[in-house]
C-alpha positions in Angstrom: -186.3 39.5 -35.8 -186.2 37.2 -32.8 -184.4 34.0 -33.4 -186.3 30.8 -32.5 -185.4 29.3 -29.2 -184.1 25.9 -30.3 -181.0 24.3 -28.9 -179.6 22.7 -32.0 -179.0 25.8 -34.0 -175.9 27.9 -34.5 -175.9 31.5 -33.1 -175.0 33.4 -36.2 -177.9 32.5 -38.5 -180.5 34.3 -40.6 -184.1 33.5 -39.9 -186.1 33.1 -43.1 -189.9 32.9 -42.7 -191.3 33.1 -46.3 -190.9 31.1 -49.4 -190.1 34.2 -51.4 -187.2 34.9 -49.1 -186.0 31.4 -49.3 -186.1 31.4 -53.2 -184.1 34.6 -53.3 -181.3 33.1 -51.2 -181.3 29.9 -53.2 -181.3 31.8 -56.4 -178.3 33.8 -55.3 -176.5 30.6 -54.4 -177.3 29.1 -57.7 -175.8 32.2 -59.4 -172.6 31.6 -57.5 -172.8 34.6 -55.1 -172.9 32.9 -51.7 -170.1 30.3 -52.0 -171.1 28.2 -49.0 -174.7 28.0 -47.7 -176.0 26.1 -44.7 -179.8 25.6 -44.8 -181.5 24.4 -41.7 -185.1 23.9 -40.9 -187.8 21.3 -39.8 -188.8 18.6 -42.2 -191.8 18.9 -44.4 -191.3 22.6 -45.4 -189.9 22.0 -49.0 -186.3 22.8 -48.4 -185.1 20.2 -50.8 -187.8 20.9 -53.4 -187.0 24.6 -53.6 -183.3 24.0 -53.7 -183.7 21.7 -56.7 -185.9 24.3 -58.4 -183.3 27.0 -57.9 -180.6 24.7 -59.4 -182.8 23.6 -62.4 -183.3 20.0 -61.3 -187.0 20.6 -61.1 -189.3 22.9 -63.0 -190.5 26.0 -61.1 -191.8 29.5 -61.5 -188.3 31.0 -61.5 -185.8 29.9 -64.1 -182.4 28.6 -62.9 -179.2 30.3 -64.2 -178.3 29.1 -67.7 -175.1 27.4 -66.4 -177.2 25.3 -64.0 -180.1 24.5 -66.3 -179.0 20.8 -66.6 -179.3 18.6 -63.6 -176.0 16.9 -64.7 -174.1 20.0 -63.8 -174.9 19.7 -60.1 -173.8 17.0 -57.6 -176.8 16.4 -55.4 -176.2 13.9 -52.6 -179.2 12.8 -50.6 -179.2 10.6 -47.5 -176.4 8.3 -46.4 -173.1 8.1 -48.2 -169.8 6.6 -47.3 -166.9 9.0 -46.9 -164.8 7.6 -49.7 -167.9 7.5 -52.0 -168.4 11.2 -51.3 -164.7 11.9 -52.1 -165.1 10.1 -55.4 -168.3 12.0 -56.3 -166.6 15.4 -55.4 -163.7 14.4 -57.7 -166.1 13.5 -60.6 -168.1 16.8 -60.1 -165.1 19.0 -59.3 -165.7 22.7 -60.1 -169.4 22.1 -60.3 -172.1 23.1 -57.7 -172.4 20.6 -54.8 -175.5 20.1 -52.6 -175.3 17.7 -49.6 -178.8 17.1 -48.5 -180.0 15.3 -45.3 -176.7 16.3 -43.8 -177.6 15.3 -40.2 -175.7 12.0 -40.3 -172.8 13.2 -42.5 -171.4 15.8 -40.2 -171.5 13.3 -37.3 -168.9 11.1 -39.1 -165.3 12.3 -38.5 -164.2 11.1 -41.9 -166.9 13.0 -43.7 -166.1 16.1 -41.7 -162.5 15.7 -42.8 -163.7 16.0 -46.4 -166.3 18.7 -45.7 -163.9 21.0 -43.9 -161.6 21.7 -47.0 -164.6 21.5 -49.3 -166.3 24.3 -47.4 -163.3 26.5 -47.3 -163.9 30.2 -48.2 -161.1 30.0 -50.7 -162.1 30.0 -54.3 -159.8 27.0 -55.1 -160.0 24.2 -52.5 -157.7 21.2 -52.1 -159.3 17.9 -50.9 -157.2 14.8 -50.2 -157.8 11.2 -49.4 -154.5 9.3 -49.0 -155.1 5.6 -48.7 -154.6 2.4 -50.7 -157.8 3.3 -52.6 -156.1 6.3 -54.2 -152.7 4.7 -54.7 -150.8 5.1 -58.0 -152.7 4.0 -60.9 -156.2 4.6 -59.3 -158.7 6.5 -61.4 -159.3 8.8 -58.3 -156.2 10.8 -57.3 -155.2 11.2 -53.6 -155.8 15.0 -53.8 -157.4 17.4 -56.2 -158.4 21.0 -56.5 -162.0 22.2 -56.9 -163.9 25.5 -57.1 -167.3 24.1 -56.3 -169.9 26.2 -54.5 -171.5 24.1 -51.7 -174.9 24.0 -50.1 -175.5 21.9 -47.0 -179.1 21.1 -46.0 -180.1 19.6 -42.6 -183.1 19.3 -40.3 -181.0 19.7 -37.2 -177.4 20.9 -36.4 -175.1 20.2 -33.5 -171.7 21.7 -32.9 -169.9 18.5 -32.1 -166.3 19.7 -32.2 -164.0 22.4 -33.5 -164.2 21.0 -37.1 -167.9 21.3 -37.2 -167.7 24.8 -35.7 -165.4 25.7 -38.5 -168.1 24.8 -41.0 -170.5 27.1 -39.2 -168.1 30.0 -39.1 -167.6 29.9 -42.9 -171.2 29.5 -44.1 -174.2 31.8 -44.7 -176.6 30.0 -42.4 -180.3 30.1 -43.0 -182.9 28.9 -40.7 -186.1 28.3 -42.6 -189.0 28.6 -40.1 -192.2 29.3 -42.1 -195.5 29.7 -40.1 -198.3 27.2 -40.6 -200.2 29.9 -42.7 -197.1 30.4 -44.9 -196.8 26.6 -45.5 -200.5 26.5 -46.3 -200.4 29.3 -48.8 -197.4 27.7 -50.5 -199.1 24.3 -50.7 -202.2 26.0 -52.2 -200.2 26.8 -55.3 -200.0 23.1 -56.4 -202.2 21.0 -54.1 -205.3 19.8 -56.1 -207.4 18.1 -53.4 -209.6 21.0 -52.2 -211.5 19.0 -49.6 -208.3 18.0 -47.8 -206.9 21.5 -48.3 -210.0 23.1 -46.8 -210.0 20.6 -43.9 -206.4 21.5 -43.0 -207.1 25.2 -43.3 -209.8 24.9 -40.6 -207.4 23.3 -38.2 -204.3 25.5 -38.8 -204.5 27.2 -35.4 -204.5 23.9 -33.5 -201.6 22.2 -35.4 -198.3 22.9 -33.6 -196.0 22.1 -36.6 -197.6 21.8 -40.0 -195.8 19.7 -42.6 -196.4 19.5 -46.4 -196.5 15.8 -46.0 -199.8 16.1 -44.1 -201.5 17.2 -47.3 -200.2 14.3 -49.3 -201.1 11.8 -46.6 -204.6 13.2 -46.3 -205.0 13.0 -50.1 -203.9 9.5 -50.2 -206.2 8.4 -47.4 -209.2 10.1 -49.0 -208.3 8.7 -52.5 -208.1 5.2 -51.0 -211.7 5.5 -49.8 -211.2 5.7 -46.1 -214.3 7.3 -44.6 -212.4 8.2 -41.4 -209.6 10.0 -43.3 -210.3 13.2 -41.3 -209.9 11.4 -38.0 -206.6 9.8 -39.1 -205.2 13.0 -40.5 -206.2 14.9 -37.4 -204.3 12.4 -35.1 -201.2 13.0 -37.3 -201.4 16.8 -37.0 -202.8 17.5 -33.5 -200.8 15.8 -30.7 -203.5 16.5 -28.1 -205.5 13.3 -28.4 -208.4 14.9 -26.3 -208.9 17.4 -29.1 -208.9 14.9 -31.9 -211.3 12.7 -29.9 -213.6 15.7 -29.3 -213.6 16.4 -33.1 -214.5 12.7 -33.8 -217.3 12.9 -31.4 -218.8 15.9 -33.3 -218.6 13.9 -36.5 -220.2 10.7 -35.1 -223.7 10.5 -36.3 -224.5 7.7 -33.8 -224.3 10.3 -31.0 -227.7 12.1 -31.1 -227.1 14.9 -28.6 -224.5 16.9 -26.7 -225.1 14.9 -23.5 -224.0 11.7 -25.3 -220.9 13.4 -26.7 -219.9 14.7 -23.2 -220.4 11.3 -21.7 -218.3 9.6 -24.3 -215.6 12.2 -23.9 -215.4 11.9 -20.1 -215.4 8.1 -20.3 -212.6 7.8 -22.9 -210.4 10.5 -21.5 -211.1 10.6 -17.8 -211.5 14.4 -18.1 -214.4 16.5 -16.8 -217.4 18.0 -18.4 -215.9 21.6 -18.1 -212.8 20.3 -19.9 -215.0 19.1 -22.8 -216.6 22.6 -23.2 -213.3 24.3 -22.9 -211.7 22.3 -25.6 -214.8 22.6 -27.7 -214.1 26.3 -28.1 -210.9 25.4 -29.9 -212.8 23.4 -32.6 -213.3 25.0 -36.1 -216.9 26.4 -36.3 -217.9 23.9 -39.0 -216.9 21.0 -36.8 -218.9 22.2 -33.8 -222.3 20.7 -33.1 -224.6 22.6 -30.9 
């Protein structure tokens, strides 16, 4: 399989394109087989959601391993965390599964990388240390401890900043989750309950460069709030070519009685020509095209 041509990805990765494949890898991690997993991929594809399902923190079609059926058995760190706060949590959850989500900021902090490097060792028992006045004698948190935690790292992007970060790459099973728009749409169809928004997005899949699950939720909220122009707003979020979204709005505008009026408005608002109008019109879904 050809790897995606993105700059911020390690070389030795496994490209995963379906939710079935992703669930299999996450299930094997939850069962303790993979040790260290680095999951990369664009936002809005459900990486976090499916990881939590695999670890038993959310209900899903596949049962989590019995040992992980309680969310309290997993340290799940999302978003920003201070290095010493991370050290404390790792001590409290030693020997239990650790998931560090939204890692993009963590690995850029040298103090966090200093903790992550031993945590992500391939050895079964790993020693982590933090020797400062905060771990002096009498402190509840020791200045070093040993843990056997399996670790999953989740990030939208990844940059090899230095040798320490490269060491994390070398030790991990690296997945790049890159589902197609159609795969995302099929997955969303399993739970999304607004068929009007779902059908609208289905019509525009070919013109959306990068589909996000968040588009469905935003469309549903706009429609539920009573916005009559929810389609126009959603289209502007999904399709970066403003000429195309304008062209669609002109098709939906009941005040424009004929094609000549629509062409005139398009040329006036974009500065583009009549041939451009008809070229772009061929890209519109059939149901949004007015003769």
